C-alpha positions as CSV (number, residue, x, y, z in Angstrom):
1,M,62.5,-19.9,188.8
2,T,64.8,-22.5,190.2
3,K,63.3,-25.4,191.7
4,V,64.7,-25.6,195.4
5,C,63.0,-28.3,197.5
6,A,63.7,-28.7,201.4
7,V,62.8,-32.3,202.3
8,F,62.6,-32.4,206.2
9,G,63.0,-36.4,206.8
10,G,64.5,-37.0,203.8
11,S,67.1,-39.7,204.5
12,K,64.9,-42.5,204.8
13,G,61.6,-44.0,204.0
14,I,58.9,-41.9,202.1
15,G,61.1,-38.5,202.6
16,K,64.0,-40.4,200.9
17,A,61.8,-41.6,198.1
18,V,60.4,-38.1,197.7
19,A,63.9,-36.3,197.5
20,K,65.2,-39.1,194.8
21,L,62.2,-38.3,192.6
22,L,62.5,-34.7,192.7
23,A,66.2,-35.0,192.1
24,Q,65.6,-37.1,189.1
25,R,63.1,-34.4,188.1
26,D,65.9,-31.8,188.4
27,Y,64.9,-29.9,191.6
28,K,67.7,-28.8,193.7
29,V,67.1,-30.8,196.6
30,A,68.1,-30.6,200.5
31,V,68.1,-33.7,202.3
32,I,67.3,-32.8,206.0
33,S,67.5,-35.3,208.8
34,R,68.4,-35.1,212.5
35,N,71.3,-37.5,211.9
36,L,73.8,-35.7,209.6
37,D,75.8,-38.7,208.4
38,V,72.7,-40.4,207.2
39,A,71.7,-37.4,205.4
40,K,74.9,-37.2,203.6
41,V,74.6,-40.7,202.7
42,T,71.2,-40.4,201.1
43,A,72.3,-37.4,199.3
44,N,75.2,-38.6,198.0
45,E,73.1,-41.8,196.9
46,I,70.2,-40.2,195.2
47,G,72.1,-37.3,193.4
48,A,70.8,-34.6,196.0
49,H,72.4,-31.3,196.2
50,L,72.8,-30.6,199.9
51,A,72.5,-32.6,203.0
52,L,71.8,-30.8,206.5
53,S,71.1,-31.6,210.1
54,C,67.9,-30.4,211.6
55,D,65.6,-31.1,214.8
56,V,62.5,-29.8,213.5
57,A,61.0,-29.3,217.2
58,K,63.4,-26.7,217.8
59,E,62.8,-23.3,216.4
60,Q,66.4,-22.0,216.1
61,E,67.5,-24.9,214.2
62,V,64.7,-24.8,211.5
63,Q,65.7,-21.4,211.2
64,S,69.4,-21.8,210.5
65,T,68.5,-24.6,208.3
66,F,66.9,-22.5,206.0
67,K,69.4,-19.7,206.2
68,D,72.1,-22.4,205.4
69,I,69.9,-23.5,202.2
70,V,69.1,-20.0,201.0
71,K,73.0,-19.4,201.3
72,R,74.4,-22.4,199.3
73,M,71.2,-23.2,197.2
74,G,68.9,-20.3,196.8
75,H,65.5,-19.6,198.2
76,V,63.2,-22.6,199.1
77,N,60.1,-22.8,196.3
78,Y,59.0,-26.3,197.7
79,L,58.8,-27.8,201.0
80,V,57.9,-31.4,202.0
81,N,57.3,-32.5,205.5
82,A,58.1,-36.2,205.9
83,A,59.8,-36.2,209.4
84,G,57.8,-38.3,211.8
85,I,57.9,-40.5,214.7
86,N,55.5,-43.0,216.2
87,K,55.5,-44.8,219.4
88,N,52.6,-46.7,219.7
89,A,51.2,-47.5,223.1
90,L,47.6,-47.4,224.8
91,L,47.2,-43.9,226.1
92,L,47.0,-44.8,229.6
93,R,50.6,-46.5,229.4
94,T,51.8,-43.4,227.2
95,T,54.4,-41.0,229.0
96,S,54.2,-37.4,228.9
97,E,57.7,-37.7,227.0
98,D,56.2,-39.9,224.5
99,I,53.4,-37.7,223.9
100,L,55.1,-34.4,223.9
101,S,57.9,-36.0,221.5
102,Q,55.2,-37.2,218.7
103,L,53.6,-33.8,218.9
104,S,56.8,-31.8,218.6
105,V,58.0,-34.1,215.5
106,N,54.9,-34.7,213.8
107,L,53.0,-31.4,214.3
108,I,54.9,-28.8,215.7
109,G,57.8,-29.4,213.6
110,P,56.0,-28.9,210.3
111,I,54.2,-25.5,211.6
112,Q,57.8,-24.2,212.3
113,T,59.2,-25.1,208.9
114,C,56.0,-23.9,207.2
115,K,56.3,-20.6,208.9
116,V,60.1,-19.9,208.0
117,A,59.1,-21.3,204.4
118,I,56.3,-19.0,203.7
119,K,58.3,-15.7,204.4
120,G,60.5,-16.8,201.5
121,M,57.5,-17.9,199.1
122,I,56.1,-14.7,199.5
123,Q,59.0,-12.7,198.7
124,Q,59.0,-15.0,195.5
125,Q,55.4,-14.6,194.9
126,G,54.6,-18.3,194.7
127,G,55.8,-21.6,196.2
128,A,54.4,-25.1,197.3
129,I,54.0,-27.3,200.5
130,V,53.2,-30.9,201.2
131,N,52.6,-32.1,204.4
132,I,52.7,-36.0,205.2
133,G,50.0,-37.1,207.2
134,S,48.6,-40.8,207.6
135,I,45.2,-42.4,206.9
136,V,45.5,-43.3,210.8
137,G,44.7,-39.7,211.6
138,H,41.4,-39.8,209.9
139,K,40.4,-43.5,210.9
140,G,41.8,-44.0,214.1
141,N,43.7,-46.8,215.6
142,S,44.0,-48.5,218.8
143,G,47.3,-47.9,220.3
144,Q,47.8,-44.7,218.3
145,S,46.0,-42.0,219.9
146,I,48.6,-39.5,220.1
147,Y,50.0,-40.2,216.5
148,S,46.7,-39.7,215.3
149,A,46.0,-36.7,217.2
150,S,49.2,-35.5,215.4
151,K,48.6,-36.3,212.0
152,E,45.0,-35.2,211.8
153,G,46.2,-31.8,213.5
154,L,48.5,-31.5,210.6
155,V,45.5,-31.8,208.3
156,G,43.8,-28.8,210.2
157,F,47.0,-26.9,210.0
158,S,47.6,-27.3,206.4
159,K,43.7,-26.5,205.6
160,S,44.0,-23.2,207.3
161,L,47.2,-22.2,206.1
162,A,46.4,-23.0,202.7
163,K,43.5,-20.2,202.9
164,E,45.8,-17.9,204.4
165,V,48.5,-17.7,201.9
166,A,46.6,-18.7,198.5
167,K,46.6,-15.0,197.5
168,K,50.3,-15.3,197.8
169,N,50.0,-18.0,195.1
170,I,51.3,-20.6,197.6
171,R,50.0,-23.8,197.6
172,V,49.6,-26.1,200.9
173,N,48.3,-29.8,200.6
174,V,48.5,-33.2,202.4
175,V,49.4,-36.5,201.8
176,A,47.8,-39.1,203.5
177,P,49.4,-42.7,203.4
178,G,47.9,-45.7,204.4
179,F,50.3,-49.2,204.9
180,I,53.6,-48.1,203.5
181,H,56.6,-50.3,203.4
182,T,58.9,-48.4,205.6
183,D,60.9,-48.9,208.7
184,M,58.1,-47.6,210.5
185,T,55.9,-50.4,209.6
186,S,58.8,-53.2,209.4
187,N,57.2,-54.8,212.7
188,L,53.7,-55.1,211.4
189,E,52.1,-58.5,210.1
190,V,52.1,-57.6,206.6
191,D,50.1,-60.9,205.3
192,L,47.3,-60.3,207.8
193,L,47.2,-56.5,207.2
194,N,46.9,-56.9,203.3
195,K,43.8,-58.7,203.6
196,T,42.4,-55.3,205.0
197,I,43.5,-53.4,201.8
198,P,41.2,-53.5,198.9
199,L,44.3,-53.7,196.5
200,G,45.8,-56.4,198.4
201,R,49.0,-55.3,199.2
202,F,51.1,-52.8,201.2
203,G,52.2,-49.4,199.1
204,E,55.8,-48.6,198.4
205,A,57.4,-45.3,199.2
206,E,57.7,-44.5,195.5
207,D,53.7,-44.6,195.4
208,V,53.7,-41.8,197.8
209,A,56.5,-39.9,196.5
210,H,54.6,-39.5,192.9
211,T,51.7,-38.4,194.7
212,V,53.6,-35.5,196.6
213,A,55.4,-34.4,193.2
214,F,51.9,-34.3,191.5
215,L,50.7,-32.1,194.3
216,L,54.2,-30.0,194.3
217,E,53.4,-29.4,190.7
218,S,50.0,-29.1,190.2
219,S,49.1,-25.2,190.4
220,Y,45.2,-25.4,190.9
221,I,45.2,-27.7,193.7
222,T,45.5,-26.5,197.5
223,G,44.2,-27.2,200.8
224,H,43.5,-30.9,199.8
225,V,44.2,-34.3,201.3
226,L,45.1,-36.7,199.0
227,V,44.9,-40.2,200.4
228,V,47.2,-42.9,199.2
229,D,46.0,-46.3,200.7
230,G,45.3,-48.8,198.5
231,G,41.6,-48.1,199.1
232,L,41.8,-48.8,203.1
233,Q,39.4,-45.6,203.8
234,L,36.8,-47.7,201.9
235,Q,36.9,-49.9,205.0
236,I,35.6,-47.1,207.5
């Protein structure tokens, strides 16, 4: 079976690292981002097969994206949901717009991509999905109540979906990163935070990518949350 993987949020950060690693492992990778130009640059850089634009919060765009992938690459066997946004603010200072945008991209988006993907996976009698969560969803963090809600909501969704589709030979897992060097963490005080991490450093996007690839290829793991945080959860 041809290994076709759709990586939503694949143009930068963790998603880009995942797409690059999978391309190196001979997957046919579609890099999907809201910004088509950025997706094209990334796809050319890492040797991916296809670059597409999609707003995961919009159902019609998600459906059109999968149709395009099937037409140009074949049925999607593997799905990685790495698209995500974070707007830090105390809840009393968080606007309704910011609440909805984070929930739409971080939670509703993956729900919609999974819904479309599993239809094709059922026809193919198998597939694998990895959703990118966050350790913040589990441990919480001041100023990130909405982000935390969206990421922990993704865990509940993924575990329930894993039970729904297991008999169809479809696996659904979550990777929950801690502090990883990406654009999203570029404004953090790295030296100060490193002292709170047992391994003493931020992780790299490649650390998460190898974990995602492991779960995509592990035929007997489903409904699992694999934490990649340098031991940060030990501090809870």
